[in-house]
N, C-alpha and C positions, 0 to 999 in steps of 0.2 A: 504490501499499499505504501505510496507518495504522500505526504504532505505538505502543507500551500508551508509559505514564509508565513514566519507570524506577524508582520507588519501588514499583508494582507489578509489576514485573517483577523485582526483589528478594523484593517477600513469597513470591510462587509459586514462586521458587525453592529457598525457606527452606523451603517446604512440600510442597513437595516430597521436600527430603532429610529430613525428620521425619521423613514417610509409608516413607518408602526401608528409613530406619535403624528402625525399626519391629520388635519383636519377630515382629506376623507378616511382614509384610514378608520380612525373616531365612527364616524358617519356608518362611513357600510358595517360596525359591529354592532351598530342601535339597530339598523335593519333586523341583520342575521339575527337578532333575539326572537326568539318565541314569546309570542302575543297570547296570553289567553281569550282561547273562543269567546266567550262571556265577554270580554272587553271589549268585541269587535264589536258586538253586534245591539252592546248596549253604554254606550260611552256614558263618561259625566256630567255632559254636559249636557245628554238627550238626543241631542242631532248628529245623522253620521256623518254627514258634513259641514265644522262648525263655521269655516268665513259661509257657508248660504245660508246659513241663520241666521247667524247674522247683519247679512248685510238684507235678507230681505226681512225681518224682525225688526230692525234699529238698532238692533242690541236690545233687547228689551227682555230675549228672550224667549224661547216657545208659551210661555203662558201666555200673552199677550195673540190676539188677531193677525191674522193677518190678510195688513191691508195695505202691503207694498206691490201687489197686483193686480189686485180691483178697485182699489181706491174706494174702500165701505168704510164707513164710520157708525159705530153702535149708536144710539140713541141714547 
């Protein structure tokens, strides 16, 4: 078996450590985590798409009536 020079081994370990600490690698690690099925079907905020829910309800949450699409106001 042939060993690589010590300087090259240290250089390769340093490169691997920098790549593992990159924002892209950290994001990929978070995406690879398993998520319980219940968390996917019943998010804490109550909406499947939080950004769309906020834009439709004006940030009032799911408890308010949806007037963004119809213009209907409760009397």
